[in-house]
N, C-alpha and C positions, 0 to 999 in steps of 0.2 A: 504493499499500499503507501509505503513508505516513498519506494522508485517509483512508482507511479505517480503520485504527487509530484514528486523532482522534476520527472520527465514533463508533466504538466505545466510547470512554472517557466521550464524551459523554454517550451511552444508556447506558451503566453509573452515569454519577452520578447524570443525571435520575432512574433506576431506584432508588437510593438514596436520593435526597432524598425521594421521594414514598413510600419506605417509612418510613421514621424520620418525616418529615411525621405521617401517619398514625399513627405508635405514638407521637407525642408527645400529637394529638388524643383516642387511645383512653384513653392513660392521662388526663386531662384531665376525661374524661368517668365517670372510676371503671371504665371496662372493663379490667380490668391483666391479662388473659388475652389479650385481641387485643393489649395493646401490646406482652407480652413475643413473642407470634409476630411481628409487622409489626415488631419491633425485632432479633429473632435473626435475619429474615429479610433484613432492611438491612442488619446486621452481616455476612452469609454474603458477599452481592453485595460490600458495598463490598472484601472478604478476596479475593475472587476478582478482582474488577477491578483491585487496586493501589492500590484508595483509603481507605488506611489513614487518614488524618485523619478520618475518619468516625464510626470504630469508637468513640471517646471518647462522641460523642452516642447511639452504639447501646448502648453499655454501661452509661450515664448513665440510660437508658430500663430497660432488664433489671435494673439494681442497687435503682432506686426501687419497679419493679414487687414485685420479691423481697422488701424490705423491707417493704412495704404487706400483702404476703398473708402475711408470717410467714415467709416461708424463710430461715431463717438462712444456712444450709451458701450457697446461692447471692451473697449482699449481703455474706457475710463475704470472700469471693474477690476481690471487687470495690473491695474499700475501699480496699486498699494499690494498687491499682492506679490509680483514678481519682484519688487524693490526688495518685499522681507526674506522670499526664498535666495535675493544674492547676497541679502547684508547678514543673513543667519546661516549661512553656509547650507541649506536643505534642498541643494542640487547637487549631484553628484557627476551631470553630464554637461558641460558646457556651461559653465556660472559665468562666464565671462559674457554669452549672450542674452543671457538671462538678465543681468546686470544693464545691457546695453538694452534690450529691451526697453526695461522698466525706465531707465533713464529718458529715454526719446517720449515716451509715454508722459511721464512728470515733467518735460520742457513743453511738450505741447497744454498740459494743464495750467501750469505755474511758472513758464519761463524757465530758464538754463539755470539758476538760482536755485532753484527746487530741487536739480538732479545732479547741483554740483559735487556734493559727496561719492557720489556713483562713479560720475565723469571721474573726478580726480582718482578714485580708485583703481579702475579701472589703466587709466594711462600713466599711473606711477609705480605698476605693477607689473614686472616686467613678462612674467607669466600668463599673467593675464592678458596683456597685451598682445602678443604672441598669438594667445589661442583665439581670441578674439578676431585678429587681421589672416589669420589662418582659415578658419571658417565661416567667416563675414567679411571678406574684404573690402566691401561699401562701407564699412566704419568707418575707416582711415578718416574721409572725408568729413563724415557726420561730428566727429572726435576732432577736429580742427575747428570745423565749423562752429562747435558748443564753448570747446576750451578759448577761442579767440571771443565768443560773444561774452563770458567771464573775466575775459583780460587777461590771460593768464598764455601768454606768448612762448611760455619755457615747457608747457605743456604742449600746447600743440605742436614745436620745434620736435619732441620729443617723440610724439604722433608719427611726424614726416620720418625721422628717422628712420623708428622701426617698420614703418611700411615700404621703405626706400631700402634697408635692411633686409627683409624677408623677399624683395622683389629680386637683388642679386642674387641670393641664396636658391630662388627658385625660376631661374631664365624661361624656363617651357610655360609657367602657368600665367598665362595671359590675364587674366583676373587679377591677379597681384600686381603686376605690372601695371594695368591700367589706373588699378587702386592708387598707388603708389605715387603714379603722375597724378591723379586727379587731386592728392591732398596736397602734393607739392606746388600745384600749380594753382591752389589755394593760398596756401601759405605764403606763396611770391607775388599773388595777387596778378597772374598770368595767363590773359585769356585763350590765347593760342596753346599754351599747355593743356590747358584743361578743355579744348576744344579736343586734340589730339589722343586724350584719356576717353573723353568720351567716345571717339571713334574707336579705341581698342575696346572698350567694356563690351560685354558679350551677355550680361544682363541687362536685359531691354530698361529696366528702373535705372540703374546704374548710369546708364547712356546717360538717358534722360536728366539725372540731377547733374550729371556733369555740363551738360548743356544749358543746362540753367543757371548751372554758377558762372559758366563764360556770358552768358547772356546780360549775367548782372553787372558784370568788370565793364563788358562792349557797352550799358545801356550809359554807364556815368560818364562817356566821352560820346561828347555831340556828334564828331567827326567818325564816330561808328554804329549810326545808329540802325543802317540796316541791317550789318552784321549782329546786331544784339535782336533784332525783328527774329532775324533767321534761327538764331540761336534758340532764342524762346520757341517758336512755330518748334521748331525741331521737339523739344523739352515736351511741348503741350502733347505732340502726337505721340509722342515716347510713353509719357507716363496713362494716359489713354490707352496704347496699346499693353500696357503691363497692368491694367486694371487697378490703376491709381486715381481715379476721379478727384479726388482730397488735393493733391499735389497739381492735377491737372488746372484745378479749378485756380490755384494761387498763382500759375503761370500764363492764364487767362488774364489774370487782373494785371498782371505788368506788363501785359501786349498792351491791353486798354490805356495804361500810364505812357504809351509809346502811340496811342492814337490807329492803334490796329482791333479789329473788335473779330473774335471769332464767334462762326455762326449757332455754337452749340455748347453749352456748356455741359460735361460730365456727369451721369448722374449720382448721386452717393446711393450707398448700399443699406440693401435690408429695412427700408422703407417704401412700402405701395398698399393700398387695401384701400377701403371705402372713404374711412375716416379723413385719410391723408393724400387721397386720388385725386384733390382738384387742389394741392399744394404745387406751388413751380419750386423748382429745384432746388432756388436760394430759399422760400419758404421752409422747404425739409430742412434744409440745411438747419436756419435759423433753431426751428422747433425741435432739431435735437441737440444742439447747443444748450439750449435754456433748458431744454429738459435736464440737463446735468449741471446746472445750477449757474451755471456761466452767466455774467453781469452783460447790459446790452453793449457796454466799452469792449467787453472781450470776446464776446461775441462778434463783433464787428473787428477785431482788430485779426480774428482768424480767420472770415471770411473776407479783409479787405473790403468793408466798406463802413460807413460812418454810424454811431452810434444811433443817433437819428434815422437814420435807413434802417437800423434793426428794429429800431420802435414803431417804423411804419409796417414793416413786416410782419412786426406781432401782431399790431389790429387787425389785420388781414388774415392772421389763423389764427386767432382768434375767434373771426368772425364765421371761415370756412368749417373750423374744428369745432364749433358752438361751444365753447368754453369763457371763461370770464376770467379768468386770471394763469398766473404763469404756476401755481400750485395745480391746479385741474388741468391746464395743458400737460403737465410731465406727466399726470395720471391718464388721460387721455392718448399720450405720445405710448406708453409700456404698454398699450393693447394695440397699435398698430399692428396687425400683419407681420412676422419678422422680427420685433422684437422679442417676443417670446422664446422663439425658435433660437435667438441669437443668444439668450441671457441662458437656455440650457446649454448651451454649448460653452458658454464659461463657468458653469459650475462646477 
């Protein structure tokens, strides 16, 4: 009986590892829907088999996929959980990835300062930094941006040095080389270097991220406006193709600032049905963020609109969803088809 139980545990562990590995691959190629499905199945198998050490890995994929899709209700649920996993050492597999995911979620919710402890913890620990840059090369550019927002150039340079050293040791890994070039270009303010990284990235989301970064550098130079537009257009298309509507909408806002309007905004994930079906994409995004407790000004910052515009959208949302307050909106929004399904995945 003990032998049968051991064999069952081993089989269960193999199935969990297989599902989570497939989820990682799906996320890397930009198929967030498949990543969510595989990670949710992996988490379910892990719980049923009592293999709770795998849950942080599953939750990391679920959280990053939700963030990329713009589903803030799910990503917010994971932020504190992943932070605790990382800080308390409750994950034996990929602790750096767990910390990185938590840092991204916390930054979105409360700005870089709220994730400072995790960011510094990764960037100052040689083992964690190497582990993260090996498994998630795109983390290099994010860490450079985050450390510079915190005003810590020393940490930014440390990340770039780590990414560069990893690329030198692994010349055959295109993703590692592209990530190192992206991080170095960010540190140096070199749009051409970042564009070269965008062309080298094999991950479609990473390529879009590099194109956006290059566009920001170019947009600051009046003579380079057309190149900035081209970079942002490439980023918007890349994000849309990688299942990242949140990022695509941000780039569309950057294009509008340059006088360029794209015809259609990407959809936010997980929100449709009779109660919310009449909402526009922007109204749905506002409802999502308000239901998470963000103020009008915080919602505006995330959607690149003014707080007054958020208030205007809220009036229309209240009317369309037949609610009279933010509290009632939060309750109604939690019952929108898709919300309960995503909530189940987060449990």
